[in-house]
One Martini backbone bead per residue (centre of mass of N, CA, C, O) as a GRO file, in nm:
protein
  352
    1UNK     BB    1  -0.263   1.865   2.700
    2UNK     BB    2  -0.526   1.768   2.561
    3UNK     BB    3  -0.398   1.701   2.292
    4UNK     BB    4  -0.207   1.486   2.400
    5UNK     BB    5  -0.409   1.294   2.535
    6UNK     BB    6  -0.605   1.241   2.290
    7UNK     BB    7  -0.389   1.155   2.088
    8UNK     BB    8  -0.272   0.917   2.246
    9UNK     BB    9  -0.534   0.756   2.276
   10UNK     BB   10  -0.592   0.729   1.976
   11UNK     BB   11  -0.335   0.579   1.897
   12UNK     BB   12  -0.354   0.342   2.095
   13UNK     BB   13  -0.630   0.232   2.011
   14UNK     BB   14  -0.564   0.169   1.717
   15UNK     BB   15  -0.310  -0.013   1.758
   16UNK     BB   16  -0.436  -0.217   1.954
   17UNK     BB   17  -0.677  -0.311   1.786
   18UNK     BB   18  -0.517  -0.411   1.546
   19UNK     BB   19  -0.344  -0.615   1.696
   20UNK     BB   20  -0.576  -0.782   1.838
   21UNK     BB   21  -0.727  -0.855   1.576
   22UNK     BB   22  -0.517  -1.045   1.474
   23UNK     BB   23  -0.553  -1.255   1.700
   24UNK     BB   24  -0.861  -1.291   1.691
   25UNK     BB   25  -0.911  -1.378   1.388
   26UNK     BB   26  -0.706  -1.608   1.379
   27UNK     BB   27  -0.836  -1.772   1.604
   28UNK     BB   28  -1.111  -1.810   1.469
   29UNK     BB   29  -1.012  -1.955   1.213
   30UNK     BB   30  -0.864  -2.191   1.414
   31UNK     BB   31  -1.056  -2.258   1.664
   32UNK     BB   32  -0.994  -2.057   1.897
   33UNK     BB   33  -1.062  -1.968   2.208
   34UNK     BB   34  -1.205  -1.656   2.313
   35UNK     BB   35  -1.227  -1.512   2.625
   36UNK     BB   36  -1.072  -1.219   2.575
   37UNK     BB   37  -1.121  -0.866   2.483
   38UNK     BB   38  -0.880  -0.609   2.559
   39UNK     BB   39  -0.877  -0.272   2.650
   40UNK     BB   40  -0.631  -0.256   2.808
   41UNK     BB   41  -0.555  -0.282   3.151
   42UNK     BB   42  -0.610  -0.392   3.437
   43UNK     BB   43  -0.877  -0.295   3.565
   44UNK     BB   44  -1.205  -0.332   3.516
   45UNK     BB   45  -1.475  -0.122   3.386
   46UNK     BB   46  -1.598  -0.277   3.122
   47UNK     BB   47  -1.847  -0.528   3.004
   48UNK     BB   48  -1.915  -0.800   2.767
   49UNK     BB   49  -2.102  -1.082   2.634
   50UNK     BB   50  -2.015  -1.262   2.318
   51UNK     BB   51  -1.999  -1.567   2.202
   52UNK     BB   52  -1.800  -1.641   2.463
   53UNK     BB   53  -1.691  -1.339   2.474
   54UNK     BB   54  -1.508  -1.098   2.641
   55UNK     BB   55  -1.558  -0.743   2.642
   56UNK     BB   56  -1.310  -0.490   2.734
   57UNK     BB   57  -1.255  -0.210   2.955
   58UNK     BB   58  -0.970  -0.060   3.093
   59UNK     BB   59  -0.757   0.139   3.309
   60UNK     BB   60  -0.471   0.082   3.163
   61UNK     BB   61  -0.330   0.286   2.894
   62UNK     BB   62  -0.084   0.047   2.756
   63UNK     BB   63  -0.290  -0.158   2.603
   64UNK     BB   64  -0.361  -0.510   2.535
   65UNK     BB   65  -0.582  -0.810   2.491
   66UNK     BB   66  -0.585  -1.171   2.417
   67UNK     BB   67  -0.761  -1.434   2.559
   68UNK     BB   68  -0.666  -1.763   2.539
   69UNK     BB   69  -0.718  -2.080   2.538
   70UNK     BB   70  -0.461  -2.252   2.637
   71UNK     BB   71  -0.167  -2.123   2.584
   72UNK     BB   72  -0.005  -2.374   2.760
   73UNK     BB   73  -0.266  -2.579   2.756
   74UNK     BB   74  -0.381  -2.861   2.571
   75UNK     BB   75  -0.632  -2.961   2.768
   76UNK     BB   76  -0.790  -2.729   2.676
   77UNK     BB   77  -1.062  -2.638   2.532
   78UNK     BB   78  -0.972  -2.464   2.251
   79UNK     BB   79  -0.671  -2.448   2.242
   80UNK     BB   80  -0.369  -2.328   2.143
   81UNK     BB   81  -0.169  -2.560   2.238
   82UNK     BB   82  -0.339  -2.782   2.055
   83UNK     BB   83  -0.208  -2.681   1.815
   84UNK     BB   84  -0.028  -2.644   1.564
   85UNK     BB   85   0.260  -2.474   1.535
   86UNK     BB   86   0.185  -2.299   1.281
   87UNK     BB   87  -0.073  -2.186   1.404
   88UNK     BB   88   0.050  -2.049   1.656
   89UNK     BB   89   0.237  -1.858   1.503
   90UNK     BB   90   0.021  -1.703   1.352
   91UNK     BB   91  -0.139  -1.601   1.598
   92UNK     BB   92   0.109  -1.461   1.741
   93UNK     BB   93   0.192  -1.280   1.473
   94UNK     BB   94  -0.067  -1.118   1.380
   95UNK     BB   95  -0.032  -0.851   1.529
   96UNK     BB   96   0.234  -0.760   1.392
   97UNK     BB   97   0.130  -0.777   1.104
   98UNK     BB   98  -0.082  -0.553   1.137
   99UNK     BB   99   0.124  -0.331   1.224
  100UNK     BB  100   0.284  -0.354   0.949
  101UNK     BB  101   0.036  -0.269   0.760
  102UNK     BB  102  -0.093  -0.002   0.865
  103UNK     BB  103   0.112   0.218   0.746
  104UNK     BB  104   0.001   0.213   0.460
  105UNK     BB  105  -0.254   0.372   0.543
  106UNK     BB  106  -0.141   0.613   0.706
  107UNK     BB  107   0.043   0.735   0.490
  108UNK     BB  108  -0.172   0.776   0.273
  109UNK     BB  109  -0.353   0.965   0.442
  110UNK     BB  110  -0.138   1.182   0.502
  111UNK     BB  111  -0.108   1.268   0.194
  112UNK     BB  112  -0.417   1.358   0.158
  113UNK     BB  113  -0.379   1.552   0.378
  114UNK     BB  114  -0.346   1.862   0.447
  115UNK     BB  115  -0.004   1.997   0.430
  116UNK     BB  116   0.305   2.102   0.523
  117UNK     BB  117   0.579   2.195   0.300
  118UNK     BB  118   0.933   2.202   0.250
  119UNK     BB  119   1.091   2.378  -0.024
  120UNK     BB  120   1.408   2.344  -0.210
  121UNK     BB  121   1.717   2.408  -0.265
  122UNK     BB  122   2.014   2.208  -0.231
  123UNK     BB  123   2.306   2.331  -0.062
  124UNK     BB  124   2.641   2.318  -0.025
  125UNK     BB  125   2.841   2.441   0.258
  126UNK     BB  126   3.002   2.169   0.341
  127UNK     BB  127   3.327   1.986   0.329
  128UNK     BB  128   3.482   1.722   0.444
  129UNK     BB  129   3.774   1.605   0.500
  130UNK     BB  130   3.814   1.287   0.359
  131UNK     BB  131   3.548   1.243   0.248
  132UNK     BB  132   3.336   1.113   0.024
  133UNK     BB  133   3.271   1.387  -0.099
  134UNK     BB  134   3.562   1.484  -0.161
  135UNK     BB  135   3.672   1.222  -0.308
  136UNK     BB  136   3.412   1.262  -0.537
  137UNK     BB  137   3.362   1.599  -0.600
  138UNK     BB  138   3.236   1.763  -0.392
  139UNK     BB  139   3.112   2.105  -0.347
  140UNK     BB  140   3.093   2.408  -0.265
  141UNK     BB  141   2.772   2.507  -0.407
  142UNK     BB  142   2.633   2.266  -0.468
  143UNK     BB  143   2.351   2.123  -0.630
  144UNK     BB  144   2.107   1.899  -0.535
  145UNK     BB  145   1.901   1.697  -0.748
  146UNK     BB  146   1.989   1.381  -0.711
  147UNK     BB  147   1.899   1.082  -0.507
  148UNK     BB  148   1.867   0.765  -0.573
  149UNK     BB  149   1.655   0.872  -0.812
  150UNK     BB  150   1.564   1.127  -0.642
  151UNK     BB  151   1.412   1.412  -0.635
  152UNK     BB  152   1.507   1.711  -0.494
  153UNK     BB  153   1.315   1.918  -0.235
  154UNK     BB  154   1.489   1.850   0.033
  155UNK     BB  155   1.668   1.768   0.311
  156UNK     BB  156   1.513   1.506   0.367
  157UNK     BB  157   1.575   1.364   0.103
  158UNK     BB  158   1.880   1.343   0.143
  159UNK     BB  159   1.893   1.201   0.417
  160UNK     BB  160   1.724   0.952   0.348
  161UNK     BB  161   1.887   0.841   0.101
  162UNK     BB  162   2.152   0.806   0.252
  163UNK     BB  163   2.038   0.613   0.487
  164UNK     BB  164   1.952   0.383   0.280
  165UNK     BB  165   2.289   0.360   0.179
  166UNK     BB  166   2.455   0.227   0.383
  167UNK     BB  167   2.742   0.081   0.243
  168UNK     BB  168   2.652   0.193  -0.040
  169UNK     BB  169   2.598   0.284  -0.344
  170UNK     BB  170   2.569   0.637  -0.447
  171UNK     BB  171   2.377   0.859  -0.639
  172UNK     BB  172   2.466   1.198  -0.752
  173UNK     BB  173   2.313   1.490  -0.872
  174UNK     BB  174   2.494   1.782  -0.974
  175UNK     BB  175   2.534   2.142  -0.957
  176UNK     BB  176   2.754   2.354  -1.036
  177UNK     BB  177   2.855   2.686  -1.034
  178UNK     BB  178   2.899   2.648  -1.367
  179UNK     BB  179   2.629   2.456  -1.448
  180UNK     BB  180   2.737   2.188  -1.430
  181UNK     BB  181   2.683   1.839  -1.459
  182UNK     BB  182   2.702   1.559  -1.213
  183UNK     BB  183   2.777   1.218  -1.154
  184UNK     BB  184   2.800   1.079  -0.827
  185UNK     BB  185   2.990   0.825  -0.657
  186UNK     BB  186   2.915   0.687  -0.329
  187UNK     BB  187   2.982   0.587   0.026
  188UNK     BB  188   2.817   0.568   0.297
  189UNK     BB  189   2.876   0.581   0.636
  190UNK     BB  190   2.843   0.418   0.938
  191UNK     BB  191   3.122   0.562   1.085
  192UNK     BB  192   3.147   0.867   1.132
  193UNK     BB  193   3.261   1.137   1.223
  194UNK     BB  194   3.194   1.377   1.420
  195UNK     BB  195   2.971   1.593   1.252
  196UNK     BB  196   2.968   1.471   0.935
  197UNK     BB  197   2.837   1.233   0.840
  198UNK     BB  198   2.810   0.992   0.594
  199UNK     BB  199   2.945   1.204   0.357
  200UNK     BB  200   3.039   1.511   0.451
  201UNK     BB  201   2.787   1.722   0.472
  202UNK     BB  202   2.653   2.060   0.452
  203UNK     BB  203   2.320   2.178   0.424
  204UNK     BB  204   2.085   2.397   0.242
  205UNK     BB  205   1.784   2.628   0.207
  206UNK     BB  206   1.783   2.943   0.079
  207UNK     BB  207   1.476   2.902  -0.084
  208UNK     BB  208   1.265   2.837   0.118
  209UNK     BB  209   0.928   2.693   0.104
  210UNK     BB  210   0.583   2.692   0.190
  211UNK     BB  211   0.347   2.429   0.137
  212UNK     BB  212   0.032   2.316   0.036
  213UNK     BB  213  -0.053   1.962   0.062
  214UNK     BB  214  -0.247   1.725  -0.159
  215UNK     BB  215  -0.295   1.403  -0.245
  216UNK     BB  216  -0.409   1.192  -0.447
  217UNK     BB  217  -0.480   0.863  -0.417
  218UNK     BB  218  -0.304   0.771  -0.672
  219UNK     BB  219  -0.045   0.897  -0.518
  220UNK     BB  220  -0.061   0.826  -0.209
  221UNK     BB  221  -0.041   0.515  -0.212
  222UNK     BB  222   0.240   0.474  -0.341
  223UNK     BB  223   0.377   0.663  -0.134
  224UNK     BB  224   0.305   0.492   0.115
  225UNK     BB  225   0.463   0.240   0.030
  226UNK     BB  226   0.740   0.375   0.007
  227UNK     BB  227   0.755   0.486   0.297
  228UNK     BB  228   0.735   0.212   0.436
  229UNK     BB  229   0.982   0.079   0.314
  230UNK     BB  230   1.190   0.293   0.400
  231UNK     BB  231   1.139   0.265   0.705
  232UNK     BB  232   1.242  -0.026   0.731
  233UNK     BB  233   1.529   0.036   0.637
  234UNK     BB  234   1.592   0.246   0.858
  235UNK     BB  235   1.554   0.051   1.093
  236UNK     BB  236   1.770  -0.148   1.012
  237UNK     BB  237   2.002   0.062   1.015
  238UNK     BB  238   1.958   0.149   1.309
  239UNK     BB  239   2.021  -0.125   1.441
  240UNK     BB  240   2.306  -0.153   1.330
  241UNK     BB  241   2.414   0.111   1.457
  242UNK     BB  242   2.375   0.012   1.748
  243UNK     BB  243   2.551  -0.244   1.739
  244UNK     BB  244   2.822  -0.075   1.631
  245UNK     BB  245   2.806   0.227   1.771
  246UNK     BB  246   2.692   0.473   1.568
  247UNK     BB  247   2.443   0.499   1.773
  248UNK     BB  248   2.235   0.610   1.999
  249UNK     BB  249   2.020   0.521   2.248
  250UNK     BB  250   1.659   0.584   2.221
  251UNK     BB  251   1.430   0.582   2.495
  252UNK     BB  252   1.072   0.550   2.531
  253UNK     BB  253   0.812   0.602   2.722
  254UNK     BB  254   0.503   0.705   2.793
  255UNK     BB  255   0.594   1.003   2.826
  256UNK     BB  256   0.760   1.028   2.564
  257UNK     BB  257   0.528   0.950   2.373
  258UNK     BB  258   0.342   1.180   2.456
  259UNK     BB  259   0.529   1.405   2.364
  260UNK     BB  260   0.545   1.322   2.062
  261UNK     BB  261   0.240   1.326   2.007
  262UNK     BB  262   0.194   1.625   2.070
  263UNK     BB  263   0.385   1.737   1.852
  264UNK     BB  264   0.239   1.606   1.611
  265UNK     BB  265  -0.046   1.729   1.661
  266UNK     BB  266   0.046   2.033   1.641
  267UNK     BB  267   0.141   2.000   1.334
  268UNK     BB  268  -0.083   1.782   1.255
  269UNK     BB  269  -0.268   1.521   1.135
  270UNK     BB  270  -0.064   1.410   0.933
  271UNK     BB  271   0.169   1.380   1.147
  272UNK     BB  272   0.015   1.188   1.334
  273UNK     BB  273  -0.006   0.957   1.129
  274UNK     BB  274   0.300   0.919   1.092
  275UNK     BB  275   0.359   0.855   1.385
  276UNK     BB  276   0.172   0.607   1.401
  277UNK     BB  277   0.332   0.448   1.191
  278UNK     BB  278   0.599   0.434   1.348
  279UNK     BB  279   0.477   0.303   1.601
  280UNK     BB  280   0.371   0.047   1.461
  281UNK     BB  281   0.647  -0.057   1.372
  282UNK     BB  282   0.762  -0.084   1.652
  283UNK     BB  283   0.557  -0.292   1.755
  284UNK     BB  284   0.611  -0.510   1.545
  285UNK     BB  285   0.909  -0.555   1.627
  286UNK     BB  286   0.907  -0.579   1.941
  287UNK     BB  287   0.694  -0.821   1.961
  288UNK     BB  288   0.925  -1.018   1.814
  289UNK     BB  289   1.087  -1.040   2.041
  290UNK     BB  290   1.267  -1.294   2.233
  291UNK     BB  291   1.060  -1.233   2.488
  292UNK     BB  292   0.907  -1.263   2.757
  293UNK     BB  293   0.550  -1.195   2.697
  294UNK     BB  294   0.600  -1.182   2.415
  295UNK     BB  295   0.532  -1.300   2.111
  296UNK     BB  296   0.824  -1.392   2.052
  297UNK     BB  297   0.853  -1.567   2.309
  298UNK     BB  298   0.624  -1.767   2.237
  299UNK     BB  299   0.745  -1.861   1.968
  300UNK     BB  300   0.997  -1.993   2.086
  301UNK     BB  301   0.847  -2.227   2.226
  302UNK     BB  302   0.735  -2.349   1.966
  303UNK     BB  303   1.007  -2.400   1.826
  304UNK     BB  304   1.124  -2.585   2.041
  305UNK     BB  305   0.906  -2.800   2.015
  306UNK     BB  306   0.953  -2.860   1.717
  307UNK     BB  307   1.252  -2.948   1.744
  308UNK     BB  308   1.158  -3.173   1.975
  309UNK     BB  309   0.912  -3.331   1.844
  310UNK     BB  310   0.669  -3.216   2.059
  311UNK     BB  311   0.827  -3.144   2.313
  312UNK     BB  312   0.714  -2.980   2.585
  313UNK     BB  313   0.700  -2.739   2.797
  314UNK     BB  314   0.588  -2.675   3.082
  315UNK     BB  315   0.318  -2.483   3.148
  316UNK     BB  316   0.419  -2.376   3.420
  317UNK     BB  317   0.696  -2.275   3.328
  318UNK     BB  318   0.602  -2.089   3.102
  319UNK     BB  319   0.420  -1.911   3.275
  320UNK     BB  320   0.643  -1.809   3.468
  321UNK     BB  321   0.821  -1.676   3.252
  322UNK     BB  322   0.608  -1.473   3.146
  323UNK     BB  323   0.554  -1.336   3.416
  324UNK     BB  324   0.842  -1.240   3.467
  325UNK     BB  325   0.864  -1.078   3.204
  326UNK     BB  326   0.634  -0.880   3.267
  327UNK     BB  327   0.756  -0.759   3.522
  328UNK     BB  328   1.016  -0.655   3.387
  329UNK     BB  329   0.874  -0.467   3.183
  330UNK     BB  330   0.742  -0.284   3.394
  331UNK     BB  331   1.005  -0.195   3.529
  332UNK     BB  332   1.130  -0.072   3.275
  333UNK     BB  333   0.903   0.135   3.228
  334UNK     BB  334   0.941   0.287   3.495
  335UNK     BB  335   1.236   0.372   3.446
  336UNK     BB  336   1.184   0.529   3.182
  337UNK     BB  337   0.978   0.725   3.300
  338UNK     BB  338   1.170   0.859   3.497
  339UNK     BB  339   1.362   0.966   3.277
  340UNK     BB  340   1.155   1.139   3.127
  341UNK     BB  341   1.085   1.326   3.363
  342UNK     BB  342   1.374   1.427   3.418
  343UNK     BB  343   1.413   1.550   3.135
  344UNK     BB  344   1.177   1.753   3.144
  345UNK     BB  345   1.265   1.905   3.402
  346UNK     BB  346   1.550   1.980   3.252
  347UNK     BB  347   1.462   2.072   2.945
  348UNK     BB  348   1.468   1.823   2.763
  349UNK     BB  349   1.477   1.662   2.453
  350UNK     BB  350   1.416   1.379   2.261
  351UNK     BB  351   1.488   1.568   2.030
  352UNK     BB  352   1.784   1.687   1.890
   0.00000   0.00000   0.00000
């Protein structure tokens, strides 16, 4: 429990500070007055004032905030609303941009820190009838050597490369049981039949071994960039899968996130950093959703004003909309938290 609590607090503090620093420093650059920089949400526990800005630590550990002067009212001195639309969009998007960049660092550090990896030959155990695998010549007993140009060292490599290429041509180099090698081209499916997977194979690693690995920084940094890029592609494909109904929606609230953080921390610090990278990407994307109270929702109001030739929506109306949106988000979070607790009590895991 202590591992889970401290790991979760550590992850939240890093991600929140990085996000809010994006808003803070971009506001400073464009001469927007920063009234308060807060870690977590009020009530306030401790604070101090420096150079006209209050810096605070608050009681509810689920986020943070940068309070800017005149976020909706251009008549306030040093206000955000008084700046040009492109400036306001940069300031509002800067938090998500920082969360999008942070995983490059986290993934690179994760690969530098000693961690266990499971490697071995990947052998096809089953091929589904009429699947892309069967139609293009994959057979039971084939050893998968290369997928999408990447040398295969584990089941994760195969799964990742297949999911990166959903709906696109994918090349696989396999070694048949007679030791001949063949390059096979197939197209992974967006909506495969249940339990078949995108290409229709079940694989295993009969000679799997666990190794302790730590990459030097000159290898870890390029690997971190590649991992970050691949993760964004997987997120994009995951969102498309949700939209077309090919994958179920799995939503975690604070309790579910705490559960996942604890599992990552117990696996090792390297895995905790990778989890924090995934979490940071989630925050970057979700904060840009065009919903009231989120950064994306505020950007929508700026874009509407821009389209209307500078005619802005009443500050009072905009403020009420964002307040209502914040209340709805808190209610949604409470509902998801209830579901998380009920799932844990029932003995079910968030990870299938």
